[in-house]
C-alpha positions in Angstrom: -43.9 43.1 -9.5 -47.4 43.2 -11.1 -46.1 45.2 -14.0 -43.5 42.5 -14.9 -44.9 40.0 -17.3 -45.3 36.4 -16.1 -43.1 35.2 -19.0 -40.2 37.4 -17.7 -40.7 36.2 -14.2 -40.5 32.5 -15.3 -37.3 33.4 -17.2 -35.9 35.0 -14.1 -36.9 31.9 -12.1 -35.0 29.7 -14.5 -31.9 31.9 -14.3 -32.1 31.8 -10.5 -32.3 28.0 -10.6 -29.3 27.9 -12.9 -27.3 30.2 -10.6 -28.2 28.0 -7.6 -27.0 25.0 -9.6 -23.8 26.8 -10.4 -23.0 27.4 -6.7 -24.0 23.8 -5.9 -21.7 22.3 -8.5 -18.9 24.7 -7.5 -19.1 23.7 -3.9 -19.1 19.9 -4.6 -16.4 19.9 -7.3 -14.1 22.1 -5.2 -14.5 19.9 -2.1 -14.1 16.7 -4.1 -11.0 17.8 -5.9 -8.1 15.4 -5.4 -5.5 17.4 -3.4 -2.6 15.3 -4.6 -3.7 15.5 -8.2 -4.0 19.3 -7.7 -0.4 19.5 -6.4 0.8 17.6 -9.5 -1.0 20.1 -11.8 0.5 22.9 -9.8 4.0 21.6 -10.6 3.2 21.8 -14.3 2.2 25.4 -14.0 -1.6 25.0 -14.6 -3.2 28.3 -13.9 -6.6 26.9 -13.0 -4.9 24.6 -10.5 -3.1 27.6 -8.9 -6.4 29.5 -8.5 -8.2 26.4 -7.1 -5.3 25.8 -4.7 -5.5 29.4 -3.5 -9.2 29.1 -2.9 -8.9 25.8 -1.0 -6.2 27.3 1.2 -8.9 29.6 2.6 -11.8 27.1 2.8 -13.9 29.2 5.2 -13.9 32.1 2.7 -14.5 29.8 -0.2 -17.5 28.1 1.4 -18.7 31.5 2.7 -19.0 33.0 -0.8 -20.5 29.8 -2.3 -23.1 29.4 0.4 -23.9 33.1 0.5 -24.6 33.1 -3.2 -26.5 29.8 -3.0 -28.8 30.9 -0.2 -29.5 34.3 -1.7 -30.5 32.8 -5.0 -32.6 30.0 -3.4 -34.4 32.6 -1.2 -35.0 34.8 -4.2 -36.4 31.8 -6.2 -38.8 31.0 -3.3 -40.0 34.6 -3.1 -40.5 34.7 -6.9 -42.5 31.5 -6.9 -44.7 32.9 -4.2 -45.3 36.1 -6.3 -46.1 34.0 -9.4 -48.5 31.8 -7.4 -50.4 34.8 -6.0 -50.7 36.3 -9.5 -52.0 33.1 -10.9 -54.2 31.8 -8.1 -54.6 34.7 -5.6 -53.9 34.4 -1.9 -55.2 30.8 -1.6 -53.3 28.9 1.1 -53.4 25.6 -0.8 -52.0 27.3 -3.9 -49.2 28.8 -1.8 -48.4 25.5 -0.3 -48.3 23.8 -3.7 -46.1 26.6 -4.9 -43.7 26.1 -2.0 -43.6 22.3 -2.7 -43.0 23.0 -6.4 -40.1 25.4 -5.9 -38.6 22.9 -3.3 -38.8 20.1 -5.9 -37.2 22.3 -8.6 -34.4 23.4 -6.4 -33.7 19.8 -5.2 -33.6 18.3 -8.7 -32.2 21.1 -10.9 -30.1 23.1 -8.4 -28.9 20.7 -5.7 -28.8 17.0 -6.3 -28.1 16.9 -10.1 -25.3 19.5 -10.0 -23.7 18.0 -7.0 -23.7 14.5 -8.5 -22.1 15.9 -11.7 -19.6 17.9 -9.6 -18.5 14.9 -7.6 -18.1 12.8 -10.8 -16.2 15.3 -12.8 -14.5 17.3 -10.0 -11.2 18.2 -11.8 -12.9 19.1 -15.1 -15.3 21.4 -13.4 -13.4 22.9 -10.5 -10.5 24.3 -12.4 -12.6 26.4 -14.9 -15.0 27.4 -12.1 -12.0 28.7 -10.0 -11.7 31.5 -12.6 -15.2 32.7 -11.6 -15.0 32.1 -7.9 -11.7 34.0 -7.4 -13.1 37.4 -8.6 -16.4 36.7 -6.9 -14.6 36.2 -3.6 -12.9 39.5 -4.0 -16.2 41.2 -4.8 -18.1 39.8 -1.9 -15.1 39.7 0.5 -16.5 42.3 3.0 -19.8 40.4 3.4 -18.0 37.0 3.7 -15.6 38.5 6.2 -18.5 39.8 8.3 -20.3 36.4 8.2 -17.1 34.5 9.1 -16.7 36.7 12.2 -19.8 34.9 13.7 -18.7 31.5 12.3 -15.2 31.8 14.0 -16.8 33.0 17.2 -19.1 30.0 17.3 -16.3 27.6 16.6 -14.3 29.2 19.4 -17.2 28.8 21.8 -17.5 25.1 20.8 -13.7 24.7 21.2 -13.4 23.4 17.7 -10.4 24.0 15.5 -10.7 22.9 11.8 -7.8 20.8 10.6 -5.6 22.3 7.9 -6.3 20.2 4.8 -3.0 21.4 3.2 -1.0 19.7 6.0 -3.0 16.4 6.0 -0.6 13.5 5.5 -1.4 10.1 4.0 -1.0 7.0 6.1 0.8 3.9 4.8 -2.5 2.1 4.4 -4.0 5.0 2.5 -0.9 5.0 0.2 -1.3 1.2 -0.3 -5.0 1.7 -1.2 -4.0 4.5 -3.6 -1.5 2.3 -5.4 -4.1 -0.5 -5.6 -6.8 1.8 -7.0 -4.3 3.2 -9.6 -4.2 0.0 -11.6 -5.1 1.7 -14.9 -2.3 4.3 -14.5 0.6 2.2 -13.0 2.0 -0.8 -14.9 1.3 -4.1 -13.1 5.0 -4.7 -12.4 5.5 -1.2 -11.0 2.4 -1.7 -8.8 3.8 -4.9 -7.4 7.1 -3.3 -6.6 5.4 -0.4 -4.8 3.3 -2.8 -2.7 6.3 -4.9 -1.9 8.1 -1.8 -0.7 5.3 -1.0 1.8 5.7 -4.6 3.1 9.5 -4.3 3.8 8.7 -2.8 7.3 6.3 -5.7 8.1 8.6 -8.5 6.9 11.6 -9.5 9.0 14.9 -11.1 8.1 13.7 -14.5 9.3 11.1 -14.5 6.5 13.5 -14.4 3.6 16.8 -15.6 4.9 18.5 -18.8 3.6 18.2 -21.4 6.3 21.3 -22.6 8.1 21.2 -26.0 6.5 21.3 -24.5 3.0 24.2 -22.1 3.5 27.1 -22.9 1.1 30.3 -22.5 3.2 33.8 -23.9 3.4 35.8 -25.2 6.3 39.1 -23.4 6.8 40.6 -26.5 8.5 40.1 -28.5 5.3 43.2 -29.4 3.3 44.6 -26.9 0.8 43.5 -29.0 -2.2 40.0 -29.4 -0.8 39.8 -25.6 -0.2 40.8 -25.1 -3.8 38.1 -27.5 -5.1 35.4 -26.0 -2.9 36.2 -22.5 -4.1 36.4 -23.5 -7.7 33.0 -25.2 -7.6 31.3 -22.5 -5.4 28.0 -21.3 -6.7 28.2 -17.8 -5.2 30.7 -14.9 -5.5 31.0 -14.5 -1.7 31.3 -17.6 0.4 31.2 -17.9 4.2 34.1 -19.5 6.0 33.7 -21.6 9.2 36.0 -23.3 11.6 35.2 -26.6 13.2 31.4 -26.5 13.2 29.3 -24.9 10.3 27.7 -22.7 13.0 31.1 -21.1 13.8 31.3 -18.5 10.9 34.6 -16.7 11.1 34.5 -14.6 7.9 33.4 -14.1 4.3 35.7 -14.4 1.3 35.5 -13.3 -2.3 35.8 -16.4 -4.4 37.5 -14.6 -7.3 40.3 -13.2 -5.1 40.8 -16.4 -3.3 41.2 -18.4 -6.5 43.7 -15.8 -7.7 46.0 -16.8 -4.9 45.9 -20.6 -5.6 49.0 -22.4 -6.5 49.5 -26.0 -7.6 45.7 -26.5 -7.3 45.7 -25.6 -3.6 44.7 -22.7 -1.4 46.4 -22.2 2.0 44.3 -21.4 5.1 46.7 -18.5 5.9 46.0 -17.0 2.5 42.2 -17.2 3.1 42.5 -15.5 6.5 44.3 -12.6 4.9 41.4 -12.2 2.4 38.5 -12.8 4.8 36.2 -10.0 5.8 34.8 -10.1 9.3 31.2 -11.6 9.4 28.4 -9.2 10.0 25.6 -10.6 12.3 22.0 -9.3 12.4 19.5 -10.2 15.2 16.5 -12.3 14.4 13.3 -10.3 13.9 15.0 -7.3 12.3 12.6 -5.6 9.8 13.8 -6.0 6.2 13.7 -2.3 5.6 15.9 -1.7 8.6 18.3 -4.4 7.4 18.5 -2.7 4.0 19.6 0.5 5.7 22.1 -1.5 7.8 23.6 -2.9 4.6 24.0 0.7 3.3 25.7 1.8 6.5 28.0 -1.2 6.8 28.7 -1.1 3.0 28.0 -4.9 3.0 25.8 -7.2 1.0 25.6 -10.2 3.3 24.8 -10.9 6.9 24.2 -13.8 9.2 21.0 -14.0 11.2 21.3 -15.1 14.9 18.8 -15.8 17.6 18.7 -14.4 21.1 21.3 -17.0 22.2 23.7 -16.1 19.4 23.0 -19.3 17.5 23.2 -19.1 13.7 19.7 -19.3 12.1 20.5 -18.4 8.5 22.0 -16.0 6.0 20.6 -12.9 4.3 22.0 -11.2 1.2 21.1 -7.9 -0.5 19.9 -10.0 -3.5 17.3 -11.6 -1.2 15.9 -8.1 -0.3 15.9 -7.0 -4.0 14.0 -10.2 -4.9 11.4 -9.3 -2.3 10.8 -6.1 -4.2 11.0 -7.1 -7.9 10.6 -10.8 -7.8 13.1 -13.6 -8.5 15.7 -12.7 -11.1 18.5 -15.2 -10.5 18.8 -19.0 -10.5 19.2 -20.7 -7.2 22.1 -22.6 -5.7 22.0 -26.4 -6.1 21.7 -26.4 -2.3 18.3 -24.8 -2.9 16.5 -27.0 -5.3 13.0 -26.2 -6.7 10.6 -26.3 -3.8 7.3 -26.7 -5.7 6.5 -29.6 -8.0 3.0 -29.7 -9.5 1.4 -33.1 -9.6 -1.1 -34.5 -12.2 -4.0 -34.4 -9.6 -3.6 -30.7 -9.1 -1.7 -31.0 -5.8 1.9 -29.8 -5.2 4.8 -31.7 -3.8 6.5 -29.2 -1.6 9.8 -29.2 0.3 9.3 -29.1 4.1 11.7 -26.2 4.4 9.6 -24.0 2.1 8.8 -20.6 3.5 5.1 -20.0 4.2 5.2 -16.5 2.7 6.6 -18.0 -0.5 3.8 -20.6 -0.6 1.1 -18.0 0.0 2.5 -15.7 -2.7 3.4 -18.1 -5.4 0.8 -20.9 -5.0 -2.1 -18.8 -3.5 -2.3 -20.6 -0.1 -3.4 -18.9 3.1 -1.0 -20.2 5.8 -0.8 -18.1 8.9 2.4 -16.0 9.1 2.4 -15.0 12.8 4.1 -18.2 14.0 6.6 -20.6 12.3 8.2 -19.4 9.1 8.5 -22.7 7.3 6.0 -25.4 6.4 8.0 -27.9 8.4 7.8 -25.7 11.5 4.1 -25.2 11.1 3.4 -28.9 10.9 5.7 -29.7 13.9 4.1 -26.9 16.0 0.6 -28.4 15.4 1.5 -32.1 15.8 4.0 -31.6 18.6 5.9 -34.7 17.3 7.8 -35.9 14.2 5.1 -37.3 11.9 5.4 -40.6 10.1 5.2 -40.7 6.3 1.6 -41.1 5.1 0.2 -38.9 7.9 -2.6 -36.7 6.7 -3.7 -33.5 8.4 -5.5 -30.2 7.8 -4.2 -26.9 9.1 -6.1 -23.6 8.6 -8.2 -25.2 5.9 -5.2 -26.7 4.0 -5.2 -30.4 3.4 -1.7 -32.0 3.3 0.0 -35.4 3.5 3.5 -36.2 4.8 5.5 -37.9 2.1 9.0 -38.1 3.5 10.8 -37.4 6.8 14.5 -37.6 7.4 16.7 -36.8 10.5 13.8 -35.4 12.5 12.9 -33.1 9.6 10.0 -33.3 7.2 11.5 -33.4 3.7 8.5 -33.5 1.5 4.8 -32.7 1.9 1.9 -33.1 -0.6 -0.4 -30.0 -0.5 -3.9 -30.4 -2.0 -5.2 -27.5 -4.2 -6.8 -24.8 -2.0 -10.5 -24.7 -2.4 -12.5 -21.4 -2.2 -12.9 -20.7 1.5 -15.4 -18.0 2.7 -13.7 -17.8 6.1 -10.5 -19.3 7.4 -11.6 -22.2 9.6 -10.1 -23.2 12.8 -7.1 -25.6 12.7 -8.3 -29.2 12.5 -5.9 -32.2 12.9 
C-alpha cells in the first residue's frame, strides 16, 4: 500500500463511500416501495416494476446481497482510513482513534443517513432504476448470499420465527379508509366521499336511515273507491304501501302507475288493488345497511319494512335511501318529510324532533352520540325520562338546546345552539 499515492487512496476512499451510499439508498428505497403502487405499475407492463417485484419476492436474498456489499465496502473504507492515517501520522494511537472517528462520521453522513433519507423520500423514482443493477448483482453473488442465508435460516428456525410473506399481506378496512383519506390529491372529493360512505355501510344499520313509521305515505284498502283513487292520484311516490285497519298492518305494496291504469269513473276498487299488490318484505331492526343492500338484490325488491323484535312496524327503507347514503341526497322529499333544519338569525338551528342524529352530525357538524337513540327526540327523552315542557333548556354531550314545541307526547321542534369548539366531549349535563 505504501507504493500507492495518497491521492489515489483518497479517491478510492471516496469511491468506497459512494458504493456504501448506493447500497444504503438501494436498501431503503426497495423496502419503502409502495407494494400496491408497484402492483399497479406491473399491470402497465413497467419493466423496472417487474424486476423490483421479483427482488421483493425473495427479500432474504435481496437484503443478503445489499448488506453483503454494504458491509464489505464499509470494512474496506475503515481499513483504508487506517492505512492513510498510519502513512500520515505513524502508529500513534490518538491518530488512529481520530481516524476511526473520522471514517465513522463520513460513513454516517455520506453513506448511511443521507442516502437513506433520500431513498425513503423518493422510493419509487430510485428503486425501479436500481432494480436493473441489483438483479444481475444478485445473480453474480448468489453463491455467497446462499451460503450466508443458510446460517440466517438456521438461526430463525432455532428462534421459532417465520417471516411473514409480504406479498400475501392484506389491508384491513381501517387501512383502506386511511389510504382513501390520504389520497385526497389523487381522488376527487366526491369520489372520496362515496368510498368512505361505502366503508360505513357495514357499520350503519337500517334503523339509522329508514323513514319513521309516522312519515310513511300509505293508503287504507278499506277506504272508499273514490278515496283510493284520490290517494293514488296524489301519491308522491311510485310505490305506495297498502294497509288494512291500522297503519301498522301493512298488507302489500302497489305500483301507483298500474293502479291508476285500472281506475274507472274516478274510482279504484279494493279487489283490483289486491290483484296488483306485491307481498310486503320485512327486515329486522339492526340489519347492517350493506347486508340489506344484498337482500334487495336477492329479493329483486326496492322497498322493505323494518320491524322490531316483537314484529311491530318501525319504519320503511328503500333502495334510494341506501343510494343517498353513498352519494348524498339527489331527490326531493315527500311533503310528509318537510325540511328538518331551519337556520336562525342568531346562528342556531330550528330542528324537527324526529331528525336523525347521524344526519345532524353529518350536515350540521354536531357530535351527538350514535350508540343509543337514533333521533333527536329519542335522545332528549332518554336523558330527561319525561316529556319536557316547551321552553325547557338542557345540554347533552356539550350541545345546548331548547324545547320549542311538543305535541302528542312527541317533541316537534328543538332549537340547537351552534356547536362551539370542544377539545373533549364533556359528560352529559342536564
